[in-house]
Biopython code that builds the backbone (N, CA, C, O; Angstrom):
import numpy as np
from Bio.PDB.StructureBuilder import StructureBuilder

atoms = [
    (1, "MET", "N", (-17.124, -12.175, 1.710)),
    (1, "MET", "CA", (-17.866, -13.179, 0.424)),
    (1, "MET", "C", (-16.499, -13.412, -0.106)),
    (1, "MET", "O", (-15.586, -12.602, -0.263)),
    (2, "SER", "N", (-16.562, -15.016, -0.412)),
    (2, "SER", "CA", (-15.291, -15.665, -1.078)),
    (2, "SER", "C", (-15.926, -15.929, -2.434)),
    (2, "SER", "O", (-17.137, -15.934, -2.652)),
    (3, "HIS", "N", (-14.781, -16.189, -3.480)),
    (3, "HIS", "CA", (-15.144, -16.426, -4.711)),
    (3, "HIS", "C", (-14.353, -17.851, -4.955)),
    (3, "HIS", "O", (-13.139, -17.976, -4.790)),
    (4, "HIS", "N", (-15.172, -18.822, -5.343)),
    (4, "HIS", "CA", (-14.692, -20.021, -5.713)),
    (4, "HIS", "C", (-14.639, -20.135, -7.133)),
    (4, "HIS", "O", (-15.303, -19.471, -7.929)),
    (5, "LEU", "N", (-13.719, -21.114, -7.424)),
    (5, "LEU", "CA", (-13.376, -21.613, -8.624)),
    (5, "LEU", "C", (-14.050, -22.679, -8.794)),
    (5, "LEU", "O", (-14.245, -23.373, -7.796)),
    (6, "ASN", "N", (-14.595, -23.114, -10.099)),
    (6, "ASN", "CA", (-14.641, -24.362, -10.601)),
    (6, "ASN", "C", (-14.648, -24.681, -11.955)),
    (6, "ASN", "O", (-14.531, -23.753, -12.755)),
    (7, "ALA", "N", (-14.789, -26.082, -12.452)),
    (7, "ALA", "CA", (-14.572, -26.002, -14.034)),
    (7, "ALA", "C", (-15.672, -25.450, -14.888)),
    (7, "ALA", "O", (-15.463, -25.342, -16.096)),
    (8, "GLU", "N", (-17.021, -25.029, -14.294)),
    (8, "GLU", "CA", (-17.473, -24.650, -15.119)),
    (8, "GLU", "C", (-17.513, -22.848, -15.334)),
    (8, "GLU", "O", (-18.054, -22.238, -16.256)),
    (9, "ASP", "N", (-16.801, -22.316, -14.231)),
    (9, "ASP", "CA", (-16.038, -20.812, -14.481)),
    (9, "ASP", "C", (-15.419, -20.736, -15.492)),
    (9, "ASP", "O", (-14.401, -21.398, -15.692)),
    (10, "PRO", "N", (-16.002, -19.773, -16.460)),
    (10, "PRO", "CA", (-15.391, -19.373, -17.550)),
    (10, "PRO", "C", (-13.803, -18.712, -17.227)),
    (10, "PRO", "O", (-12.842, -18.992, -17.943)),
    (11, "GLU", "N", (-13.724, -17.984, -16.279)),
    (11, "GLU", "CA", (-12.447, -17.653, -16.066)),
    (11, "GLU", "C", (-12.466, -16.939, -14.594)),
    (11, "GLU", "O", (-13.510, -16.466, -14.144)),
    (12, "PRO", "N", (-11.201, -16.900, -13.865)),
    (12, "PRO", "CA", (-11.094, -16.480, -12.477)),
    (12, "PRO", "C", (-12.149, -15.435, -12.135)),
    (12, "PRO", "O", (-12.595, -14.751, -13.057)),
    (13, "ALA", "N", (-12.562, -15.262, -10.959)),
    (13, "ALA", "CA", (-13.265, -14.460, -10.401)),
    (13, "ALA", "C", (-12.474, -13.306, -10.115)),
    (13, "ALA", "O", (-13.150, -12.293, -10.295)),
    (14, "ASP", "N", (-11.350, -13.067, -9.753)),
    (14, "ASP", "CA", (-10.292, -11.919, -9.944)),
    (14, "ASP", "C", (-9.373, -11.983, -10.736)),
    (14, "ASP", "O", (-8.854, -13.090, -10.878)),
    (15, "ARG", "N", (-8.818, -10.767, -11.574)),
    (15, "ARG", "CA", (-7.890, -10.771, -12.411)),
    (15, "ARG", "C", (-7.051, -9.979, -11.734)),
    (15, "ARG", "O", (-7.288, -8.786, -11.541)),
    (16, "VAL", "N", (-5.975, -10.598, -11.309)),
    (16, "VAL", "CA", (-4.817, -9.775, -10.632)),
    (16, "VAL", "C", (-3.566, -10.725, -10.944)),
    (16, "VAL", "O", (-3.491, -11.950, -10.850)),
    (17, "PRO", "N", (-2.452, -9.635, -11.409)),
    (17, "PRO", "CA", (-0.996, -9.964, -11.669)),
    (17, "PRO", "C", (-0.568, -11.413, -10.899)),
    (17, "PRO", "O", (-0.648, -11.455, -9.671)),
    (18, "ALA", "N", (-0.135, -12.532, -11.619)),
    (18, "ALA", "CA", (0.620, -13.318, -10.699)),
    (18, "ALA", "C", (1.942, -12.883, -10.055)),
    (18, "ALA", "O", (2.886, -12.710, -10.826)),
    (19, "GLY", "N", (2.133, -12.686, -8.760)),
    (19, "GLY", "CA", (3.643, -12.602, -8.335)),
    (19, "GLY", "C", (3.750, -11.227, -8.074)),
    (19, "GLY", "O", (2.841, -10.446, -8.354)),
    (20, "PRO", "N", (4.949, -10.840, -7.484)),
    (20, "PRO", "CA", (5.306, -9.661, -7.316)),
    (20, "PRO", "C", (5.414, -8.476, -8.778)),
    (20, "PRO", "O", (5.498, -8.861, -9.944)),
    (21, "LEU", "N", (5.391, -7.290, -8.424)),
    (21, "LEU", "CA", (5.024, -6.362, -10.097)),
    (21, "LEU", "C", (6.461, -5.546, -9.650)),
    (21, "LEU", "O", (7.117, -5.620, -8.611)),
    (22, "PHE", "N", (6.628, -4.868, -10.687)),
    (22, "PHE", "CA", (8.081, -3.970, -10.764)),
    (22, "PHE", "C", (7.574, -2.636, -11.018)),
    (22, "PHE", "O", (7.234, -2.168, -12.104)),
    (23, "VAL", "N", (7.566, -2.052, -9.810)),
    (23, "VAL", "CA", (6.966, -0.574, -9.544)),
    (23, "VAL", "C", (7.961, 0.759, -10.149)),
    (23, "VAL", "O", (9.150, 0.638, -9.856)),
    (24, "PRO", "N", (7.705, 1.624, -10.709)),
    (24, "PRO", "CA", (8.506, 2.743, -11.094)),
    (24, "PRO", "C", (8.695, 3.577, -9.781)),
    (24, "PRO", "O", (7.732, 4.015, -9.152)),
    (25, "VAL", "N", (9.899, 3.753, -9.436)),
    (25, "VAL", "CA", (9.729, 5.084, -8.452)),
    (25, "VAL", "C", (10.576, 5.773, -8.639)),
    (25, "VAL", "O", (11.492, 5.552, -9.431)),
    (26, "ARG", "N", (10.399, 7.115, -7.688)),
    (26, "ARG", "CA", (11.359, 8.203, -7.826)),
    (26, "ARG", "C", (11.940, 8.777, -6.125)),
    (26, "ARG", "O", (11.337, 8.621, -5.063)),
    (27, "SER", "N", (12.907, 9.267, -6.285)),
    (27, "SER", "CA", (13.566, 9.781, -5.148)),
    (27, "SER", "C", (12.582, 10.821, -4.522)),
    (27, "SER", "O", (12.041, 11.652, -5.252)),
    (28, "GLY", "N", (12.292, 10.776, -2.886)),
    (28, "GLY", "CA", (11.648, 11.929, -2.463)),
    (28, "GLY", "C", (12.319, 12.172, -0.846)),
    (28, "GLY", "O", (13.257, 11.572, -0.322)),
    (29, "PRO", "N", (11.639, 13.051, -0.406)),
    (29, "PRO", "CA", (12.467, 13.415, 0.947)),
    (29, "PRO", "C", (12.323, 12.642, 2.063)),
    (29, "PRO", "O", (12.802, 13.068, 3.114)),
    (30, "ALA", "N", (11.662, 11.409, 2.044)),
    (30, "ALA", "CA", (11.489, 10.272, 2.835)),
    (30, "ALA", "C", (12.022, 9.095, 2.298)),
    (30, "ALA", "O", (11.870, 8.090, 2.992)),
    (31, "GLY", "N", (12.670, 8.959, 1.124)),
    (31, "GLY", "CA", (13.056, 7.691, 0.545)),
    (31, "GLY", "C", (12.524, 7.898, -0.934)),
    (31, "GLY", "O", (12.304, 8.957, -1.521)),
    (32, "CYS", "N", (12.374, 6.539, -1.390)),
    (32, "CYS", "CA", (11.673, 6.693, -2.448)),
    (32, "CYS", "C", (10.031, 6.078, -2.671)),
    (32, "CYS", "O", (9.683, 5.076, -2.047)),
    (33, "THR", "N", (9.230, 6.677, -3.474)),
    (33, "THR", "CA", (7.938, 6.617, -3.567)),
    (33, "THR", "C", (7.357, 6.174, -4.961)),
    (33, "THR", "O", (7.890, 6.499, -6.022)),
    (34, "ALA", "N", (6.308, 5.463, -4.878)),
    (34, "ALA", "CA", (6.084, 5.008, -6.089)),
    (34, "ALA", "C", (5.463, 6.374, -7.064)),
    (34, "ALA", "O", (4.999, 7.439, -6.657)),
    (35, "ARG", "N", (5.656, 5.884, -8.498)),
    (35, "ARG", "CA", (5.620, 6.986, -9.531)),
    (35, "ARG", "C", (3.993, 6.846, -9.642)),
    (35, "ARG", "O", (3.478, 5.738, -9.787)),
    (36, "LEU", "N", (3.332, 7.876, -9.575)),
    (36, "LEU", "CA", (1.981, 7.934, -10.080)),
    (36, "LEU", "C", (1.551, 8.810, -11.659)),
    (36, "LEU", "O", (1.950, 9.929, -11.979)),
    (37, "PHE", "N", (0.684, 7.951, -12.416)),
    (37, "PHE", "CA", (0.575, 8.525, -13.794)),
    (37, "PHE", "C", (-0.739, 9.013, -13.692)),
    (37, "PHE", "O", (-1.421, 8.696, -12.717)),
    (38, "ARG", "N", (-1.267, 9.883, -14.743)),
    (38, "ARG", "CA", (-2.814, 10.065, -15.115)),
    (38, "ARG", "C", (-3.103, 9.508, -16.331)),
    (38, "ARG", "O", (-2.318, 9.533, -17.279)),
    (39, "THR", "N", (-4.356, 8.931, -16.359)),
    (39, "THR", "CA", (-5.069, 8.253, -17.160)),
    (39, "THR", "C", (-5.186, 9.156, -18.276)),
    (39, "THR", "O", (-4.972, 10.364, -18.173)),
    (40, "PRO", "N", (-5.559, 8.521, -19.449)),
    (40, "PRO", "CA", (-6.001, 9.655, -20.730)),
    (40, "PRO", "C", (-7.050, 10.622, -20.208)),
    (40, "PRO", "O", (-7.009, 11.797, -20.573)),
    (41, "LEU", "N", (-8.139, 10.120, -19.239)),
    (41, "LEU", "CA", (-9.018, 10.951, -18.934)),
    (41, "LEU", "C", (-8.896, 11.751, -17.835)),
    (41, "LEU", "O", (-9.938, 12.333, -17.531)),
    (42, "GLY", "N", (-7.808, 11.988, -17.045)),
    (42, "GLY", "CA", (-7.206, 12.490, -16.314)),
    (42, "GLY", "C", (-6.800, 11.995, -14.520)),
    (42, "GLY", "O", (-6.128, 12.538, -13.644)),
    (43, "GLY", "N", (-7.618, 10.681, -14.586)),
    (43, "GLY", "CA", (-7.693, 10.124, -13.389)),
    (43, "GLY", "C", (-6.267, 9.841, -13.062)),
    (43, "GLY", "O", (-5.459, 9.929, -13.987)),
    (44, "ARG", "N", (-5.756, 9.442, -11.611)),
    (44, "ARG", "CA", (-4.808, 9.042, -11.139)),
    (44, "ARG", "C", (-4.684, 7.663, -11.125)),
    (44, "ARG", "O", (-5.686, 6.994, -10.874)),
    (45, "THR", "N", (-3.180, 6.899, -11.445)),
    (45, "THR", "CA", (-3.488, 5.790, -11.626)),
    (45, "THR", "C", (-1.768, 5.407, -11.383)),
    (45, "THR", "O", (-0.789, 6.055, -11.752)),
    (46, "ALA", "N", (-1.837, 3.962, -10.537)),
    (46, "ALA", "CA", (-0.479, 3.453, -10.078)),
    (46, "ALA", "C", (-0.056, 2.698, -11.471)),
    (46, "ALA", "O", (-0.902, 2.337, -12.290)),
    (47, "VAL", "N", (1.009, 2.550, -11.600)),
    (47, "VAL", "CA", (1.809, 1.740, -12.893)),
    (47, "VAL", "C", (2.422, 0.407, -12.557)),
    (47, "VAL", "O", (2.989, 0.394, -11.465)),
    (48, "ALA", "N", (2.436, -0.412, -13.056)),
    (48, "ALA", "CA", (3.347, -1.313, -12.425)),
    (48, "ALA", "C", (3.737, -2.451, -13.875)),
    (48, "ALA", "O", (2.997, -2.508, -14.858)),
    (49, "PHE", "N", (4.822, -3.151, -13.755)),
    (49, "PHE", "CA", (5.144, -4.145, -14.728)),
    (49, "PHE", "C", (5.594, -5.485, -14.306)),
    (49, "PHE", "O", (6.058, -5.829, -13.219)),
    (50, "THR", "N", (5.370, -6.179, -15.374)),
    (50, "THR", "CA", (5.338, -7.546, -15.053)),
    (50, "THR", "C", (6.879, -8.049, -15.062)),
    (50, "THR", "O", (7.243, -8.892, -14.243)),
    (51, "SER", "N", (7.629, -7.589, -15.866)),
    (51, "SER", "CA", (8.986, -7.623, -15.975)),
    (51, "SER", "C", (9.835, -6.479, -16.121)),
    (51, "SER", "O", (9.491, -5.645, -16.960)),
    (52, "PRO", "N", (10.923, -6.277, -15.435)),
    (52, "PRO", "CA", (11.856, -5.368, -15.756)),
    (52, "PRO", "C", (12.198, -4.702, -17.153)),
    (52, "PRO", "O", (12.372, -3.513, -17.421)),
    (53, "GLN", "N", (12.242, -5.817, -17.956)),
    (53, "GLN", "CA", (12.172, -5.313, -19.745)),
    (53, "GLN", "C", (11.047, -4.585, -19.770)),
    (53, "GLN", "O", (11.436, -3.427, -19.924)),
    (54, "ARG", "N", (9.842, -4.594, -19.706)),
    (54, "ARG", "CA", (8.911, -4.052, -19.862)),
    (54, "ARG", "C", (8.776, -2.943, -19.418)),
    (54, "ARG", "O", (8.280, -2.036, -20.087)),
    (55, "LEU", "N", (9.225, -2.787, -18.106)),
    (55, "LEU", "CA", (9.359, -1.480, -17.409)),
    (55, "LEU", "C", (10.376, -0.622, -18.057)),
    (55, "LEU", "O", (10.164, 0.591, -18.064)),
    (56, "ALA", "N", (11.475, -1.097, -18.613)),
    (56, "ALA", "CA", (12.656, -0.354, -19.234)),
    (56, "ALA", "C", (12.299, -0.031, -20.543)),
    (56, "ALA", "O", (12.923, 0.884, -21.081)),
    (57, "ALA", "N", (11.274, -0.696, -21.260)),
    (57, "ALA", "CA", (10.941, -0.634, -22.483)),
    (57, "ALA", "C", (9.797, 0.680, -22.553)),
    (57, "ALA", "O", (9.725, 1.373, -23.568)),
    (58, "ALA", "N", (9.050, 0.889, -21.524)),
    (58, "ALA", "CA", (8.069, 2.117, -21.331)),
    (58, "ALA", "C", (8.595, 3.014, -20.721)),
    (58, "ALA", "O", (8.111, 4.123, -20.951)),
    (59, "LEU", "N", (9.707, 2.960, -19.767)),
    (59, "LEU", "CA", (10.164, 4.036, -19.186)),
    (59, "LEU", "C", (11.625, 4.576, -19.371)),
    (59, "LEU", "O", (11.972, 5.687, -18.970)),
    (60, "GLY", "N", (12.505, 3.627, -20.058)),
    (60, "GLY", "CA", (13.924, 3.831, -20.086)),
    (60, "GLY", "C", (14.398, 2.746, -19.234)),
    (60, "GLY", "O", (13.745, 2.042, -18.464)),
    (61, "GLY", "N", (15.633, 2.730, -19.499)),
    (61, "GLY", "CA", (16.418, 1.613, -18.535)),
    (61, "GLY", "C", (17.143, 2.222, -17.425)),
    (61, "GLY", "O", (17.867, 1.500, -16.739)),
    (62, "GLY", "N", (17.019, 3.645, -17.132)),
    (62, "GLY", "CA", (17.652, 4.237, -15.950)),
    (62, "GLY", "C", (16.499, 4.332, -14.900)),
    (62, "GLY", "O", (16.717, 4.566, -13.711)),
    (63, "GLN", "N", (15.186, 4.123, -15.458)),
    (63, "GLN", "CA", (14.172, 4.320, -14.374)),
    (63, "GLN", "C", (14.280, 3.441, -13.117)),
    (63, "GLN", "O", (14.031, 2.255, -13.330)),
    (64, "PRO", "N", (14.591, 3.759, -11.881)),
    (64, "PRO", "CA", (14.547, 3.168, -10.614)),
    (64, "PRO", "C", (13.279, 2.507, -10.437)),
    (64, "PRO", "O", (12.267, 3.002, -10.932)),
    (65, "TRP", "N", (13.232, 1.239, -9.655)),
    (65, "TRP", "CA", (12.146, 0.659, -9.613)),
    (65, "TRP", "C", (12.190, -0.440, -8.229)),
    (65, "TRP", "O", (13.293, -0.744, -7.773)),
    (66, "VAL", "N", (11.240, -0.859, -7.766)),
    (66, "VAL", "CA", (11.265, -1.990, -6.513)),
    (66, "VAL", "C", (9.923, -2.739, -6.896)),
    (66, "VAL", "O", (9.029, -2.327, -7.636)),
    (67, "ARG", "N", (10.008, -4.056, -6.146)),
    (67, "ARG", "CA", (9.036, -5.021, -6.357)),
    (67, "ARG", "C", (8.042, -5.081, -5.363)),
    (67, "ARG", "O", (8.426, -5.317, -4.217)),
    (68, "LEU", "N", (6.803, -4.910, -5.577)),
    (68, "LEU", "CA", (5.822, -4.591, -4.660)),
    (68, "LEU", "C", (4.811, -5.972, -5.200)),
    (68, "LEU", "O", (4.949, -6.504, -6.301)),
    (69, "SER", "N", (3.945, -6.327, -4.317)),
    (69, "SER", "CA", (2.718, -6.972, -4.604)),
    (69, "SER", "C", (1.472, -5.989, -5.131)),
    (69, "SER", "O", (1.336, -4.774, -4.985)),
    (70, "GLU", "N", (0.659, -6.914, -5.762)),
    (70, "GLU", "CA", (-0.679, -5.653, -6.179)),
    (70, "GLU", "C", (-1.100, -5.308, -4.795)),
    (70, "GLU", "O", (-0.827, -4.147, -4.491)),
    (71, "PRO", "N", (-1.666, -5.977, -3.920)),
    (71, "PRO", "CA", (-2.329, -5.493, -2.615)),
    (71, "PRO", "C", (-1.069, -4.464, -2.082)),
    (71, "PRO", "O", (-1.577, -3.450, -1.604)),
    (72, "ALA", "N", (-0.008, -4.438, -2.041)),
    (72, "ALA", "CA", (0.698, -3.531, -1.430)),
    (72, "ALA", "C", (0.856, -2.385, -1.889)),
    (72, "ALA", "O", (0.811, -1.374, -1.189)),
    (73, "LEU", "N", (1.162, -2.400, -3.722)),
    (73, "LEU", "CA", (0.826, -1.048, -4.362)),
    (73, "LEU", "C", (-0.542, -0.490, -3.882)),
    (73, "LEU", "O", (-0.666, 0.544, -3.227)),
    (74, "ARG", "N", (-1.391, -1.171, -4.223)),
    (74, "ARG", "CA", (-2.817, -0.484, -4.151)),
    (74, "ARG", "C", (-2.675, 0.230, -2.862)),
    (74, "ARG", "O", (-2.837, 1.450, -2.855)),
    (75, "ALA", "N", (-2.384, -0.412, -1.754)),
    (75, "ALA", "CA", (-2.395, 0.258, -0.195)),
    (75, "ALA", "C", (-1.605, 1.540, -0.414)),
    (75, "ALA", "O", (-2.007, 2.574, 0.119)),
    (76, "LEU", "N", (-0.575, 1.538, -1.117)),
    (76, "LEU", "CA", (0.074, 2.673, -1.168)),
    (76, "LEU", "C", (-0.327, 3.813, -1.770)),
    (76, "LEU", "O", (-0.197, 4.922, -1.251)),
    (77, "ALA", "N", (-0.879, 3.585, -2.995)),
    (77, "ALA", "CA", (-1.503, 4.544, -4.091)),
    (77, "ALA", "C", (-2.931, 5.263, -3.476)),
    (77, "ALA", "O", (-3.060, 6.483, -3.572)),
    (78, "ASP", "N", (-3.938, 4.467, -2.870)),
    (78, "ASP", "CA", (-5.204, 4.502, -2.599)),
    (78, "ASP", "C", (-5.321, 5.911, -1.638)),
    (78, "ASP", "O", (-6.165, 6.761, -1.923)),
    (79, "PRO", "N", (-4.529, 6.059, -0.639)),
    (79, "PRO", "CA", (-4.616, 7.082, 0.232)),
    (79, "PRO", "C", (-4.295, 8.542, -0.498)),
    (79, "PRO", "O", (-4.625, 9.555, 0.119)),
    (80, "VAL", "N", (-3.683, 8.666, -1.751)),
    (80, "VAL", "CA", (-3.355, 9.793, -2.313)),
    (80, "VAL", "C", (-4.304, 9.846, -3.498)),
    (80, "VAL", "O", (-4.129, 10.728, -4.340)),
    (81, "GLY", "N", (-5.261, 9.003, -3.626)),
    (81, "GLY", "CA", (-6.421, 9.224, -4.598)),
    (81, "GLY", "C", (-6.051, 8.358, -6.287)),
    (81, "GLY", "O", (-6.617, 8.629, -7.346)),
    (82, "ALA", "N", (-5.205, 7.542, -6.128)),
    (82, "ALA", "CA", (-4.962, 6.886, -7.420)),
    (82, "ALA", "C", (-5.216, 5.354, -6.923)),
    (82, "ALA", "O", (-4.458, 4.483, -6.496)),
    (83, "THR", "N", (-6.739, 5.415, -7.188)),
    (83, "THR", "CA", (-7.575, 3.517, -6.943)),
    (83, "THR", "C", (-7.328, 3.071, -8.298)),
    (83, "THR", "O", (-8.058, 2.092, -8.450)),
    (84, "ALA", "N", (-6.592, 3.312, -9.498)),
    (84, "ALA", "CA", (-6.558, 2.375, -10.624)),
    (84, "ALA", "C", (-5.398, 2.103, -10.640)),
    (84, "ALA", "O", (-4.489, 2.909, -10.438)),
    (85, "LEU", "N", (-5.235, 0.531, -10.967)),
    (85, "LEU", "CA", (-3.921, -0.080, -11.439)),
    (85, "LEU", "C", (-3.600, -0.082, -12.870)),
    (85, "LEU", "O", (-4.350, -0.774, -13.558)),
    (86, "THR", "N", (-2.821, 0.428, -13.366)),
    (86, "THR", "CA", (-2.236, 0.067, -14.757)),
    (86, "THR", "C", (-1.300, -0.759, -14.833)),
    (86, "THR", "O", (-0.187, -0.354, -14.498)),
    (87, "VAL", "N", (-1.454, -2.212, -15.305)),
    (87, "VAL", "CA", (-0.303, -3.156, -15.520)),
    (87, "VAL", "C", (-0.044, -3.234, -17.092)),
    (87, "VAL", "O", (-0.818, -3.239, -18.049)),
    (88, "ASP", "N", (1.569, -3.305, -16.971)),
    (88, "ASP", "CA", (2.332, -3.052, -18.569)),
    (88, "ASP", "C", (1.713, -2.219, -19.514)),
    (88, "ASP", "O", (1.221, -2.715, -20.528)),
    (89, "PRO", "N", (1.683, -1.103, -19.318)),
    (89, "PRO", "CA", (1.326, -0.054, -20.289)),
    (89, "PRO", "C", (2.169, -0.491, -21.537)),
    (89, "PRO", "O", (3.232, -1.076, -21.327)),
    (90, "ARG", "N", (1.816, -0.275, -22.655)),
    (90, "ARG", "CA", (2.963, -0.196, -23.816)),
    (90, "ARG", "C", (3.568, 1.117, -23.832)),
    (90, "ARG", "O", (4.769, 1.299, -24.032)),
    (91, "TYR", "N", (2.510, 2.258, -23.564)),
    (91, "TYR", "CA", (3.270, 3.773, -23.706)),
    (91, "TYR", "C", (3.243, 4.613, -22.791)),
    (91, "TYR", "O", (2.106, 4.945, -22.455)),
    (92, "VAL", "N", (4.388, 5.266, -22.055)),
    (92, "VAL", "CA", (3.691, 6.086, -20.858)),
    (92, "VAL", "C", (4.581, 7.415, -21.271)),
    (92, "VAL", "O", (5.797, 7.441, -21.459)),
    (93, "PRO", "N", (3.846, 8.276, -21.342)),
    (93, "PRO", "CA", (4.392, 9.459, -21.799)),
    (93, "PRO", "C", (5.494, 10.437, -21.014)),
    (93, "PRO", "O", (5.493, 10.203, -19.806)),
    (94, "ASP", "N", (6.483, 11.532, -21.438)),
    (94, "ASP", "CA", (7.191, 11.411, -20.870)),
    (94, "ASP", "C", (6.803, 12.835, -19.645)),
    (94, "ASP", "O", (6.079, 13.669, -20.188)),
    (95, "ALA", "N", (7.017, 13.045, -18.779)),
    (95, "ALA", "CA", (6.520, 13.872, -17.882)),
    (95, "ALA", "C", (6.627, 15.409, -18.345)),
    (95, "ALA", "O", (7.691, 15.854, -18.777)),
    (96, "PRO", "N", (5.549, 16.137, -18.239)),
    (96, "PRO", "CA", (5.302, 17.422, -18.913)),
    (96, "PRO", "C", (6.391, 18.274, -18.592)),
    (96, "PRO", "O", (6.750, 18.349, -17.417)),
    (97, "ARG", "N", (7.058, 19.033, -19.624)),
    (97, "ARG", "CA", (8.114, 19.914, -19.297)),
    (97, "ARG", "C", (7.837, 21.253, -18.875)),
    (97, "ARG", "O", (8.649, 21.925, -18.239)),
    (98, "SER", "N", (6.421, 21.747, -19.306)),
    (98, "SER", "CA", (5.940, 22.949, -18.854)),
    (98, "SER", "C", (5.853, 23.506, -17.732)),
    (98, "SER", "O", (4.824, 23.083, -17.206)),
    (99, "PRO", "N", (6.420, 24.300, -17.004)),
    (99, "PRO", "CA", (6.025, 24.656, -15.714)),
    (99, "PRO", "C", (4.194, 25.010, -15.298)),
    (99, "PRO", "O", (3.647, 25.202, -14.212)),
    (100, "HIS", "N", (3.832, 24.987, -16.246)),
    (100, "HIS", "CA", (2.179, 25.189, -16.128)),
    (100, "HIS", "C", (1.494, 23.792, -15.680)),
    (100, "HIS", "O", (0.460, 23.707, -15.016)),
    (101, "LEU", "N", (2.252, 22.735, -16.160)),
    (101, "LEU", "CA", (1.714, 21.495, -16.256)),
    (101, "LEU", "C", (2.509, 20.522, -15.243)),
    (101, "LEU", "O", (3.718, 20.306, -15.313)),
    (102, "ARG", "N", (1.542, 19.919, -14.198)),
    (102, "ARG", "CA", (1.992, 19.078, -13.060)),
    (102, "ARG", "C", (1.925, 17.803, -13.256)),
    (102, "ARG", "O", (1.231, 17.402, -14.190)),
    (103, "ALA", "N", (2.596, 16.912, -12.459)),
    (103, "ALA", "CA", (2.791, 15.734, -12.573)),
    (103, "ALA", "C", (1.823, 15.362, -11.762)),
    (103, "ALA", "O", (1.187, 16.244, -11.185)),
    (104, "ALA", "N", (1.479, 13.854, -11.525)),
    (104, "ALA", "CA", (0.287, 13.648, -10.928)),
    (104, "ALA", "C", (0.757, 13.310, -9.311)),
    (104, "ALA", "O", (-0.096, 13.066, -8.458)),
]
sb = StructureBuilder()
sb.init_structure("model")
sb.init_model(0)
sb.init_chain("A")
sb.init_seg("    ")
for serial, (resi, resn, name, xyz) in enumerate(atoms, 1):
    if name == "N":
        sb.init_residue(resn, " ", resi, " ")
    sb.init_atom(name, np.array(xyz, "f"), 0.0, 1.0, " ", f" {name:<3s}", serial, name[0])
structure = sb.get_structure()
């Protein structure tokens, strides 16, 4: 099924960010891996930003990142259960410091 735009459509059929996204990563045994986070309800979500400044404002200037397209990020996150994508969150909480809490 294809989506068509015309002058009578109130908004585009799909809301996707334009251009590559800035995706926070962490080091892992096989190289870098996209960081996954939890939503307020506990679901897993991939997080991306539309600029390195927005990423630094949310996660700090030392956060490593890579540029990925939205479909590429979804393809990486989906197999591990992160079907949601959050773009430009204003606040990202610190990783839990308690040994009883685990990161996503």
